[in-house]
C-alpha positions as CSV (number, residue, x, y, z in Angstrom):
1,X,137.8,16.0,-157.4
2,X,137.6,14.9,-154.0
3,X,134.0,15.2,-152.4
4,X,134.0,16.1,-148.9
5,X,132.1,13.6,-146.7
6,X,129.0,15.0,-145.3
7,X,125.7,13.9,-143.1
8,X,123.3,12.5,-145.4
9,X,119.4,13.3,-144.7
10,X,119.0,9.6,-144.0
11,X,121.8,9.2,-141.7
12,X,120.5,12.5,-139.9
13,X,116.8,11.0,-139.7
14,X,118.0,7.9,-138.5
15,X,120.6,9.4,-135.8
16,X,117.8,11.6,-134.4
17,X,115.7,8.5,-134.1
18,X,118.2,7.0,-131.5
19,X,117.7,10.2,-129.4
20,X,114.4,8.9,-128.5
21,X,114.1,5.7,-126.9
22,X,110.6,5.0,-127.6
23,X,110.9,5.7,-131.2
24,X,109.7,2.9,-133.6
25,X,111.2,4.2,-136.9
26,X,107.9,4.7,-138.6
27,X,108.2,8.3,-138.7
28,X,111.7,8.0,-140.1
29,X,110.7,5.6,-142.6
30,X,107.8,7.7,-143.9
31,X,110.4,10.7,-144.2
32,X,112.8,8.7,-146.1
33,X,109.9,7.7,-148.5
34,X,108.7,11.1,-148.9
35,X,112.7,11.8,-149.7
36,X,112.4,9.4,-152.7
37,X,109.3,11.2,-154.2
38,X,111.1,14.5,-153.7
39,X,114.0,13.3,-155.8
40,X,111.8,12.1,-158.6
41,X,109.9,15.4,-158.5
42,X,113.2,17.1,-158.8
43,X,114.3,15.3,-161.6
44,X,110.9,16.2,-163.6
45,X,111.2,19.8,-162.7
46,X,115.0,20.3,-163.9
47,X,114.3,18.6,-167.4
48,X,110.7,20.5,-167.8
49,X,112.1,22.8,-170.8
50,X,113.1,20.0,-172.6
51,X,110.1,17.4,-172.3
52,X,106.4,18.1,-172.8
53,X,105.6,19.0,-169.2
54,X,105.2,22.7,-169.2
55,X,101.7,24.4,-169.6
56,X,98.3,23.4,-168.4
57,X,96.8,19.9,-168.0
58,X,93.6,20.8,-168.8
59,X,92.2,19.9,-165.5
60,X,90.7,22.2,-162.5
61,X,91.5,21.6,-158.9
62,X,89.2,21.9,-156.0
63,X,90.2,25.4,-155.5
64,X,88.9,26.2,-158.9
65,X,92.6,26.8,-160.3
66,X,94.0,25.4,-163.5
67,X,96.2,22.7,-162.9
68,X,99.7,22.9,-164.6
69,X,101.0,19.6,-165.9
70,X,103.8,19.3,-163.5
71,X,101.4,19.7,-160.8
72,X,99.7,16.6,-161.8
73,X,102.8,14.9,-162.2
74,X,104.1,15.8,-158.7
75,X,100.6,14.9,-157.2
76,X,101.0,11.4,-158.8
77,X,104.5,10.8,-157.7
78,X,103.8,11.4,-154.0
79,X,100.3,9.6,-154.1
80,X,101.9,6.4,-155.6
81,X,105.2,6.4,-153.5
82,X,103.2,7.0,-150.2
83,X,100.1,5.0,-150.7
84,X,101.9,1.7,-150.1
85,X,104.8,3.1,-147.7
86,X,103.1,1.2,-144.7
87,X,103.1,4.2,-142.2
88,X,100.1,6.1,-143.4
89,X,96.4,5.8,-142.8
90,X,95.3,8.4,-145.3
91,X,96.5,11.6,-147.4
92,X,95.0,14.7,-148.7
93,X,96.6,16.9,-151.3
94,X,95.9,20.4,-152.2
95,X,95.1,19.2,-155.8
96,X,92.3,16.9,-154.9
97,X,88.7,17.5,-153.4
98,X,88.6,14.4,-151.2
99,X,90.8,12.4,-149.0
100,X,93.1,10.0,-150.6
101,X,93.0,6.5,-149.3
102,X,96.4,4.4,-149.0
103,X,96.6,0.7,-150.2
104,X,94.7,-2.0,-148.6
105,X,96.8,-3.9,-145.9
106,X,99.6,-1.3,-145.8
107,X,97.8,1.2,-143.4
108,X,100.1,3.0,-140.7
109,X,100.2,5.1,-137.9
110,X,100.3,8.7,-139.5
111,X,98.6,11.0,-142.1
112,X,99.8,13.0,-144.7
113,X,98.6,16.3,-146.2
114,X,100.9,17.9,-148.9
115,X,100.8,20.6,-151.5
116,X,102.5,18.9,-154.6
117,X,103.9,21.8,-156.3
118,X,103.5,25.3,-154.6
119,X,104.1,28.1,-156.7
120,X,102.9,26.2,-159.8
121,X,102.0,29.3,-161.8
122,X,105.8,30.3,-162.0
123,X,106.8,27.0,-163.5
124,X,106.8,28.1,-167.1
125,X,108.9,31.0,-166.2
126,X,111.4,29.0,-164.3
127,X,111.1,30.6,-160.7
128,X,111.6,28.5,-157.8
129,X,108.5,26.5,-156.7
130,X,108.5,23.5,-154.1
131,X,106.7,20.6,-152.5
132,X,105.2,21.2,-148.7
133,X,104.2,18.5,-146.6
134,X,102.5,18.1,-142.9
135,X,102.6,14.9,-140.9
136,X,100.2,14.1,-138.1
137,X,99.9,11.1,-136.0
138,X,96.2,9.2,-136.5
139,X,93.6,9.5,-134.1
140,X,91.2,6.9,-135.7
141,X,92.2,3.2,-134.6
142,X,92.9,0.7,-137.4
143,X,92.4,0.2,-141.0
144,X,91.9,3.1,-143.5
145,X,92.0,6.7,-141.9
146,X,89.5,9.4,-142.5
147,X,89.2,13.3,-142.3
148,X,89.5,13.2,-138.6
149,X,93.1,12.2,-139.1
150,X,93.9,15.0,-141.1
151,X,91.7,17.8,-139.4
152,X,94.1,18.2,-136.6
153,X,95.8,21.6,-135.2
154,X,99.1,22.4,-136.6
155,X,100.4,22.3,-132.9
156,X,100.1,18.5,-133.0
157,X,102.1,17.9,-136.1
158,X,104.9,15.4,-135.6
159,X,106.7,16.7,-138.7
160,X,106.8,19.3,-141.5
161,X,108.7,20.7,-144.3
162,X,109.1,21.3,-147.7
163,X,111.6,20.8,-150.8
164,X,112.3,23.6,-152.8
165,X,113.4,23.3,-156.5
166,X,115.6,26.3,-157.2
167,X,119.1,26.8,-158.2
168,X,119.5,23.6,-156.1
169,X,117.2,21.4,-154.6
170,X,117.0,21.7,-151.0
171,X,114.8,19.9,-148.3
172,X,114.0,21.8,-145.0
173,X,112.0,19.9,-142.5
174,X,111.5,19.5,-138.5
175,X,110.3,16.8,-136.4
176,X,109.8,19.1,-133.6
177,X,113.2,19.7,-132.4
178,X,115.1,22.3,-134.6
179,X,114.9,23.0,-138.3
180,X,117.4,21.5,-140.6
181,X,118.3,22.1,-144.5
182,X,119.6,19.4,-146.7
183,X,121.1,20.3,-150.2
184,X,120.7,17.6,-153.2
185,X,124.0,16.7,-154.8
186,X,122.7,15.7,-158.0
187,X,126.0,13.8,-159.2
188,X,125.1,11.1,-156.7
189,X,121.4,11.6,-155.9
190,X,121.8,12.4,-152.4
191,X,120.6,15.0,-149.8
192,X,123.5,16.3,-147.7
193,X,123.3,18.4,-144.5
194,X,124.0,22.0,-145.6
195,X,122.0,24.3,-143.2
196,X,122.0,22.5,-139.6
197,X,119.8,24.1,-137.0
198,X,118.5,26.9,-138.6
199,X,117.4,29.9,-136.6
200,X,115.3,32.5,-138.2
201,X,116.9,36.1,-137.4
202,X,114.6,38.0,-134.8
203,X,114.5,41.2,-137.0
204,X,114.8,41.9,-140.4
205,X,115.0,44.5,-143.1
206,X,112.8,42.6,-145.7
207,X,109.0,42.2,-146.4
208,X,107.2,40.0,-148.8
209,X,103.5,41.0,-150.1
210,X,101.7,41.6,-153.2
211,X,101.5,45.1,-153.0
212,X,98.6,45.1,-155.9
213,X,96.2,44.1,-153.7
214,X,96.8,46.9,-151.3
215,X,93.3,48.6,-151.7
216,X,91.6,45.2,-150.8
217,X,93.2,45.2,-147.1
218,X,92.0,46.3,-144.0
219,X,93.0,50.1,-142.8
220,X,95.3,48.5,-140.1
221,X,97.1,46.1,-142.6
222,X,97.6,49.1,-144.9
223,X,99.0,51.3,-142.0
224,X,101.6,48.5,-141.1
225,X,102.5,48.6,-144.9
226,X,103.3,52.2,-144.6
227,X,105.3,51.7,-141.6
228,X,107.3,49.2,-143.3
229,X,108.2,51.7,-145.8
230,X,109.1,54.5,-143.6
231,X,112.6,55.3,-142.8
232,X,113.9,53.6,-139.6
233,X,115.6,55.7,-137.1
234,X,118.4,53.5,-136.5
235,X,119.4,52.8,-140.1
236,X,117.8,55.7,-142.0
237,X,116.2,53.6,-144.6
238,X,112.9,51.4,-144.9
239,X,112.5,47.8,-145.2
240,X,113.1,46.5,-148.6
241,X,110.4,44.6,-150.6
242,X,111.2,41.1,-151.7
243,X,108.4,39.3,-153.3
244,X,108.4,36.2,-155.6
245,X,105.0,35.3,-155.7
246,X,105.8,31.6,-154.7
247,X,105.0,31.3,-151.0
248,X,107.8,28.4,-150.3
249,X,110.4,30.5,-152.1
250,X,109.2,33.6,-150.0
251,X,109.3,31.7,-146.8
252,X,112.7,30.1,-147.6
253,X,114.4,33.2,-148.2
254,X,112.9,34.8,-145.0
255,X,113.8,31.8,-143.0
256,X,117.4,32.0,-143.8
257,X,117.9,36.1,-144.1
258,X,114.9,37.1,-141.7
259,X,111.8,38.7,-143.2
260,X,108.0,38.7,-143.0
261,X,105.4,37.5,-145.3
262,X,102.1,38.9,-145.6
263,X,98.8,37.5,-147.2
264,X,96.1,39.5,-145.6
265,X,92.5,38.7,-146.2
266,X,90.4,40.5,-149.0
267,X,88.1,43.0,-147.3
268,X,86.5,44.3,-150.2
269,X,85.5,41.0,-151.9
270,X,82.6,38.7,-150.2
271,X,83.9,35.7,-152.2
272,X,87.3,35.9,-150.5
273,X,87.0,36.8,-146.9
274,X,89.4,34.5,-145.4
275,X,92.5,35.1,-147.4
276,X,94.0,32.6,-150.2
277,X,96.4,30.3,-148.6
278,X,95.3,26.7,-147.1
279,X,95.8,26.0,-143.6
280,X,96.7,22.2,-144.0
281,X,98.8,22.4,-146.9
282,X,100.5,26.0,-146.5
283,X,100.2,27.9,-143.5
284,X,100.1,25.3,-140.9
285,X,103.5,23.3,-142.0
286,X,105.3,26.6,-142.5
287,X,104.1,27.8,-139.3
288,X,105.7,24.6,-137.6
289,X,108.9,25.5,-139.2
290,X,108.8,29.1,-138.4
291,X,108.2,28.5,-134.7
292,X,110.7,25.9,-134.4
293,X,113.2,28.4,-135.9
294,X,112.3,31.1,-133.6
295,X,110.0,33.0,-135.7
296,X,106.0,33.4,-135.7
297,X,102.8,32.8,-137.6
298,X,99.6,34.4,-137.2
299,X,96.5,35.6,-138.8
300,X,95.8,38.9,-139.7
301,X,93.2,39.2,-136.7
302,X,96.2,37.9,-134.5
303,X,95.3,34.0,-134.1
304,X,98.0,31.6,-133.7
305,X,98.2,29.6,-136.9
306,X,99.3,26.5,-135.0
307,X,96.2,26.8,-132.5
308,X,93.4,26.9,-135.3
309,X,91.0,24.0,-135.6
310,X,90.7,22.9,-138.9
311,X,87.1,22.7,-140.1
312,X,87.7,21.5,-143.6
313,X,90.3,20.0,-146.0
314,X,90.8,23.1,-148.0
315,X,90.1,25.7,-145.5
316,X,91.8,29.1,-146.0
317,X,93.5,31.6,-143.9
318,X,95.1,34.9,-143.9
319,X,98.7,34.5,-143.1
320,X,101.5,36.7,-141.7
321,X,104.6,34.9,-141.0
322,X,108.2,35.6,-140.4
323,X,110.8,37.1,-137.8
324,X,109.4,37.2,-134.4
325,X,110.0,41.0,-134.0
326,X,108.4,41.9,-137.4
327,X,105.2,39.8,-136.6
328,X,105.0,41.1,-133.1
329,X,105.1,44.7,-134.7
330,X,102.4,43.8,-137.3
331,X,100.3,42.3,-134.4
332,X,100.3,45.7,-132.6
333,X,99.1,47.4,-135.8
334,X,96.6,44.7,-136.6
335,X,95.3,45.1,-132.9
336,X,94.7,49.0,-133.3
337,X,97.6,49.4,-130.8
338,X,100.0,51.5,-133.3
């Protein structure tokens, strides 16, 4: 069988570099190293049911959550691969309390924040999961970086993306100009461009939210949810619910088909006043992708996710993200205008 020639992710990255005369190639090389880590994680995920990597590792992360074995494996793969790549000054992972230093003598000009395996509670039941990453340009000078190189607004990201491990393994990322998707061909071990210049539909007919928590949300959020379930005058039908419970999978579907994802803050529980999702590892990189694909991302009090100044490595935020029209209507409900 003849295999059609396609643009590999490495070729796409290098070609994009040529558009910028002042580019040094460091960001390109950093992304290519991440791709190698993604292929390694994909291989581990794909054989999870055949090897002893399912279930709990016995560890608890900084969030107080039980760590899955594959969480631990993915975290270590990225740390080992990126620590000596020569392009990072510091890293941070959702799974670790403190910053992760890079190898001495291999410091570079960028910082990396990553969620090694988002949706890991779904691992054992074979639901799509993914790796999310965010890259900033360092602000400290020379040597090892520190928290200051990571606690930077999302609007200043130089690259962000995710790798989703599902029916196929796909990498979606942006360096600021467009959002592109690449699908892994396992027979040759290469990502090929499959979704060039992804544009999120402006309006959708889908919403993603865990309705089991409805009673914990504000009155304005609940009224918006009621609106979504009303019959639309144009179509005669309500929005359809689509919720996977794996943020990267829910976002990926909405990026391609249009939709809105909500994870509002819990107004009933003082222990969870600001939502569940992490700003650096989840909300900020996905907001970066959403905006560059024509979508939007806000908190449930109307703040632009990308303009939030991070105050800690594991800061949580409420998140409303998706098609621009739908986020705009949500914004009106949240402000009490509807």
